[in-house]
PAKOL-895150 format. One record per atom (N, C-alpha, C, O): x, y, z; residue in three letters. Coordinates in pm, whole numbers, plus 50000, padded with zeros to 5 digits. Each point is the difference from the previous one (the first is absolute). Layout:
XYZala ...
//
This chain:
875961288991285unk 502435010450109unk 499654995750135unk 499675010350059unk 500224979050026unk 499994997050160unk 501375012350025unk 500845004449922unk 498774999650286unk 500505012350017unk 500134988650175unk 499194993650067unk 502135008949941unk 499534993950135unk 499865011750120unk 500425011650005unk 498884981150080unk 500095012050113unk 501225005950095unk 501144995750011unk 498105017850067unk 501045005350037unk 500304988350110unk 499584988650021unk 501785024150065unk 500094993750165unk 499185006450007unk 499345004449906unk 500494998150238unk 499365006950104unk 500125010650003unk 500945005149939unk 498125002850137unk 500135016150057unk 501634998450092unk 501055006149981unk 498624983950116unk 500934998150126unk 501924996149940unk 500955004850062unk 499214986449819unk 500724999549950unk 500775014249914unk 501195003050006unk 498235000749951unk 500415016049936unk 499945009750104unk 500615009649954unk 498964993550171unk 500785011950100unk 500704984850029unk 500805001649908unk 499474988350131unk 501024998250074unk 501515002449910unk 501184999350036unk 498195004049829unk 501144996949948unk 500215016749946unk 500715001449900unk 498835008250148unk 500535017550018unk 500015000650072unk 499975012250014unk 500094979150189unk 500715000750053unk 501324999649979unk 500675010249985unk 499904976150011unk 501044992850005unk 500105013449896unk 499875009750074unk 500324995249780unk 500785010049930unk 500375005750162unk 500954998350077unk 498245006649926unk 499525017650068unk 500174996950173unk 499595008250082unk 500934981749947unk 501155001850127unk 498745007050067unk 500225007850094unk 498664990249870unk 499295012850117unk 497614999149892unk 499454996849895unk 500365006950194unk 498704994949987unk 499375005949889unk 500665010249984unk 498104989549894unk 499924997649911unk 498905016150046unk 499685001750117unk 499905008249773unk 499325010050020unk 498314992449952unk 498835004050006unk 501714985949957unk 498594990649929unk 499344992350133unk 500574994250093unk 497665008449873unk 499104988450097unk 500324991449959unk 500594992650080unk 499275002049767unk 499464993249954unk 500725001149880unk 499765010549940unk 501604976949970unk 499754997249841unk 499704986649989unk 500364988950040unk 498305020249842unk 499854978849941unk 499864996449821unk 499024995649939unk 501395005550045unk 499674991749819unk 499444992749878unk 500914997849920unk 498434999850056unk 499384990449938unk 501064985149960unk 500044989850068unk 500785012849796unk 500674990450067unk 501625000649974unk 500615008050071unk 500014985549849unk 501264998650011unk 500665000049868unk 499994991249914unk 500955027850086unk 500814996849937unk 501244997749966unk 500915007050044unk 499344981249856unk 500954992649968unk 501095009349844unk 499645009749933unk 501574983050056unk 500935009449908unk 499794986749956unk 500084988650046unk 499495019549804unk 499504992449846unk 498904992149994unk 499854991249915unk 499135012250198unk 499044992850049unk 498264998049925unk 499844987949984unk 499825014250003unk 498885005749995unk 499315016050047unk 500075008349909unk 499394995850200unk 500485008150064unk 500325011049916unk 499275008349945unk 502744989350059unk 500085007649946unk 500215008649858unk 500235011949979unk 499564973949912unk 498875001949890unk 498845005850027unk 500395011149964unk 498464990950071unk 498615002150078unk 499945021349943unk 499555008249920unk 501704988650254unk 500355023749962unk 500315004549948unk 499705010849950unk 501754975850033unk 500635010349861unk 499135006749887unk 499635010549947unk 500344980950055unk 498205000249813unk 499145014850065unk 500165011449957unk 498694983550187unk 499945009450156unk 500395014349943unk 499155006349937unk 501994998650082unk 500305007350016unk 500955003549815unk 499485009849946unk 501164986650006unk 500815006049841unk 498574998049943unk 499255009050036unk 500164981749885unk 499514994849934unk 498105015150003unk 498844997249969unk 501485010950059unk 498605008450087unk 498574989150019unk 498994999149930unk 501494992350209unk 499124990950109unk 499315011850036unk 500565002950106unk 498475007049871unk 499605012850178unk 498654985949983unk 499674995450109unk 499664998849774unk 499494989350019unk 499894991850122unk 499304997350098unk 501825000249838unk 500634981750184unk 500225005350139unk 499964994550111unk 500365022449836unk 500345001950134unk 499115004250108unk 500194999450121unk 498715005449809unk 498834998150070unk 499324985250009unk 499954995150113unk 499795001349834unk 499484984549978unk 500944990550093unk 499604989450048unk 501435014849968unk 501324994850120unk 499615004350140unk 500184993250102unk 499185020849891unk 499655008250094unk 498204990250066unk 499715003050116unk 499924993249858unk 498544997250013unk 500794977150019unk 499494991550073unk 501465006949856unk 500054988150074unk 501064997250117unk 500484989550044unk 499765028850002unk 500244991350137unk 498625007550107unk 499624996650112unk 500125009549837unk 498555004050113unk 499084987650030unk 499444995950102unk 500704997149681unk 499024990150131unk 500354981750040unk 499414989349991unk 501855015750054unk 500954990650003unk 501084994350108unk 500764990449991unk 498925022950159unk 501005011450086unk 498234999550073unk 498944999249937unk 501245001650189unk 498335007850095unk 500035009849970unk 501095004350038unk 498485002049921unk 499795020250074unk 500505002250051unk 499694994250104unk 501525014249918unk 500915001250101unk 499005015650185unk 498935006049984unk 501494994450079unk 499915010650016unk 500215009149991unk 500445002550112unk 499625008549821unk 500465010349931unk 498655014449961unk 498805002550005unk 502105001449970unk 498935011149981unk 500245005349840unk 499075003549928unk 502004996450042unk 500335000649886unk 501704997649950unk 500974998750075unk 499005001449723unk 500284995949963unk 501655010949929unk 500285008149911unk 500114987550157unk 501795010849848unk 500844991249883unk 500604989349986unk 499115020349958unk 500954989949858unk 501754995750049unk 499645002749885unk 501154995350140unk 501355002749957unk 500385008449830unk 500244997849881unk 499595012250218unk 500175014549796unk 501514990249955unk 500634990350043unk 499415018749853unk 501285001549828unk 500065015249944unk 499275008549949unk 502234989350097unk 500005014049994unk 499915007349766unk 500074995049888unk 499795016550169unk 498275007449894unk 500734990749824unk 499394993649914unk 502565011450104unk 500604992249862unk 499494984249986unk 499654996349888unk 500304994350224unk 499384987749989unk 499055001149941unk 499934996249883unk 498905010450192unk 499264992349920unk 499515007949890unk 499084995249934unk 501535019450024unk 499754998949869unk 500154986649861unk 499414992449924unk 502075013650131unk 500874984249994unk 499064984949903unk 499864997649880unk 499444991550311unk 499344996449963unk 498255003749910unk 499664992549909unk 499745015450119unk 498585010750013unk 499474991850097unk 499014995249944unk 501064998950200unk 498954996650084unk 501205002050195unk 501155003250029unk 498014993950019unk 500744996450177unk 499714987349970unk 499305003349904unk 500644985750094unk 499834985549995unk 499364995750200unk 499214991650042unk 501605018650028unk 499464996550128unk 498985008450050unk 499464998350109unk 500095017249758unk 498805010149988unk 498654986649988unk 498884999850051unk 501954988349846unk 497994996449924unk 500484989250068unk 499004993549970unk 501614999250092unk 500364994950150unk 498964997750055unk 499244990550016unk 500875022350016unk 499395008150143unk 498724994749930unk 499464989750040unk 500105016849867unk 498705001349961unk 498774994250011unk 498925003750044unk 501604984149892unk 499304985550062unk 500134992350086unk 499314990050022unk 501795014650048unk 499594997450152unk 498915011050058unk 498834997349976unk 501375011450077unk 498755011350010unk 497914995349938unk 498875001150048unk 501704994649843unk 498775000149906unk 499104991550038unk 498775000849995unk 502324986350066unk 498834985950089unk 499584998850191unk 499304993750079unk 501995020549911unk 499864999650142unk 499385018550050unk 500265005150109unk 499035000649795unk 499825015250003unk 500955002250121unk 499814998150120unk 501835009149779unk 500335002650123unk 500775011849955unk 500714993849921unk 499625016050069unk 500445014150004unk 501274998849971unk 500624993250083unk 500625014949741unk 500985000250039unk 500485014849997unk 499765008349913unk 500884992950188unk 500505012150060unk 501664996849866unk 500814990749999unk 499105020549917unk 501534996249913unk 500495014150109unk 499445010949989unk 501684986550115unk 500285014350058unk 501524990150026unk 500674999050103unk 499544994449754unk 502104998350044unk 500545010249958unk 499335010349997unk 502514989949943unk 500294999849864unk 500695000149995unk 500595009050059unk 500264980149855unk 500745003249943unk 501335017150008unk 499915009149918unk 501054991050186unk 500895006049935unk 501165004049924unk 500335011749979unk 500244978149982unk 500984998449952unk 499014990849814unk 498825001949974unk 502194989049934unk 499254993449935unk 502054994250088unk 501095004550035unk 498184984549954unk 501074989150081unk 500614988749852unk 499295000849900unk 501234995050096unk 500154988749989unk 499554983750032unk 499954997450120unk 499704990849781unk 498874992849997unk 500675000550060unk 501105005650003unk 497634980550145unk 501014989050109unk 500224986849947unk 500184991150084unk 499855005249767unk 500244990250017unk 500634983649978unk 499864987850000unk 501215028749977unk 501614994649990unk 501115002050135unk 501214997750004unk 497795008150109unk 500645005150099unk 499714986250114unk 499304989949998unk 502045018750135unk 499754984650113unk 499895010650124unk 500165012250010unk 499484976950083unk 499015010950109unk 500555014850011unk 499605011550014unk 501624980749970unk 500855022850072unk 499705000149926unk 498904994950020unk 501175007949850unk 499905006549898unk 498685006049978unk 499915011249950unk 498464977750103unk 499645004649991unk 499465013350098unk 499785011249955unk 500124986450132unk 500005004150181unk 500715018449884unk 499385010449981unk 501784986549980unk 500665016050012unk 499305004049824unk 500755006549928unk 497924989650017unk 499705004649836unk 499275007150084unk 500175011949973unk 498934986550136unk 498665001050023unk 500105007750164unk 499034999650076unk 502275007249963unk 499694996650091unk 499165020450048unk 499305006550078unk 501494993949805unk 498785022350020unk 499195000149893unk 499185008949976unk 501054980449950unk 498435002449915unk 499175004649979unk 499775007149902unk 499224988850226unk 498545001350044unk 499855012650060unk 500695004550092unk 498275001549847unk 499765014950097unk 498365006750032unk 499285006449923unk 500434988850234unk 497915009749926unk 499835008749885unk 500785009349975unk 498534988649977unk 499915015149867unk 498115001650074unk 499445009949955unk 499914984050117unk 498585012749987unk 500035001850125unk 500804996850088unk 497855010849911unk 499675008450125unk 498614984150102unk 499544999450114unk 500314989649739unk 499474985450083unk 499865000050128unk 500915003450077unk 497874992449963unk 500544999450140unk 499984984049961unk 499524994549901unk 501384998450247unk 500734984750007unk 499405002050093unk 499264990450020unk 500535024550129unk 501115000550129unk 498964985350069unk 498874999649952unk 501474989350149unk 499154991150028unk 499224992149953unk 498974996050053unk 501724999349783unk 499544997949906unk 499964986750007unk 499974999750123unk 499984982549827unk 500114982449983unk 500785010449803unk 499305007649933unk 501864989350038unk 500244998349867unk 500344985349970unk 500014990950083unk 500335008049749unk 499874986149931unk 501535003449881unk 499725000649880unk 501295000650148unk 500375004749886unk 499654989249879unk 499284990150018unk 501365013449853unk 499454988249951unk 501415006349865unk 500485010949967unk 499724973249990unk 501174995949950unk 500424988249863unk 499144991549980unk 501605008249967unk 500294991149897unk 500294988750059unk 499084992050011unk 501715005850020unk 501344994350078unk 499985003950125unk 499435010350036unk 501274981050050unk 501074999550115unk 501304995050032unk 500234989650063unk 500905021049873unk 501494990449928unk 500024996450220unk 499704990950077unk 501025027749931unk 500764994850116unk 498895001050081unk 499584990850070unk 499795023949918unk 499355012050090unk 499765010150022unk 499145006550061unk 501724994749884unk 501325017249996unk 498935010949962unk 500175010050071unk 498774991649841unk 499965007549999unk 497965004750005unk 499335010249983unk 500334971750059unk 499154999250127unk 500535011850154unk 499915011450046unk 500284984049962unk 500565006650168unk 500835009549942unk 501114995050018unk 499045014049932unk 500165011449937unk 498825009050011unk 499685009950065unk 499814982249839unk 498325007849979unk 499295000450168unk 499425009850047unk 500834975850031unk 499095003150137unk 500295007150123unk 499205002250092unk 502635002949896unk 500365009250058unk 499025017249949unk 499175006750062unk 501254994349849unk 499565014149936unk 498584995150068unk 499905005450110unk 498984986449863unk 498645005650037unk 499614992150153unk 498884996250033unk 502405002650048unk 499235001750136unk 500885011150022unk 499465004150103unk 501795006449872unk 499745007450062unk 499325011349896unk 500155011050054unk 499344990249852unk 498875007550018unk 498454992950059unk 498954998349939unk 501264999850147unk 498504993650123unk 499644986749940unk 499104995950074unk 501034998049864unk 499074994449953unk 500674983550141unk 501114997250046unk 497494996549971unk 499494990250097unk 500604981150021unk 500044990050073unk 500325016249796unk 501244981750000unk 499465004549831unk 499185007449945unk 502044981350016unk 500024997049827unk 500464987350005unk 500924994850063unk 498385001549870unk 499974983349940unk 500325003249850unk 499695010749947unk 501164975649969unk 499464990649845unk 500444988650010unk 500654991050054unk 498285016049817unk 499974993049859unk 500365000649872unk 499875009049916unk 500904974050073unk 500155001249781unk 499794990250022unk 499984994050108unk 499745001149741unk 499804990349900unk 501194988050028unk 499664988349983unk 501775014850059unk 501024990250026unk 501285013450018unk 500425011149969unk 499804970450145unk 501304996850043unk 500794997650020unk 500124992650097unk 500995011249835unk 501324993249995unk 500924995550082unk 499965004750114unk 500994986549859unk 500144988050144unk 501395010050037unk 500665002449898unk 499935004250235unk 501215008649976unk 500934996049959unk 500294988149987unk 500745027249965unk 501794984949972unk 500375009250094unk 499385009150055unk 501614987349952unk 500624997050165unk 501915014649861unk 500384999249883unk 500105011750257unk 500265003049990unk 499765013849838unk 500845008849981unk 
//
């Protein structure tokens, strides 16, 4: 199985700017592979998420660490799942990806975000629906010290960037110095 490389960080950040007509809260956004509908990466991510791919998620995290330069960050923040979805799936794929990444770079994982409500799956939503779906979905949960820290958000797929953008905003509001994002794959943005 072969995977196409992802667009550059500049392309991902420019897509966020064009979508919101404002500066993004993310310092940098990077992905390892391109995500295409019905492509090999979509199949691999589906298998990881829905066929109990805990080890697969960990290995994706290691692969991301090996194939991307170590960023200037102090800690990793996985994108949280709602507790009900985590029970359904049995694990949080973003946390397992973060574990693999942290293993290679000896970074701490700070699990300080929570999903406030069970959001519908983003997979069938357009850009505006995705933004609305996550607008107030995340909050800061712990007394974790992130003040003046450079943080790296980890998730599986960058589609519109709405989830990553809103999580970055929450982290910056709670004192983070900067927030970057890294995902396994990035999708081409759909219009409308």
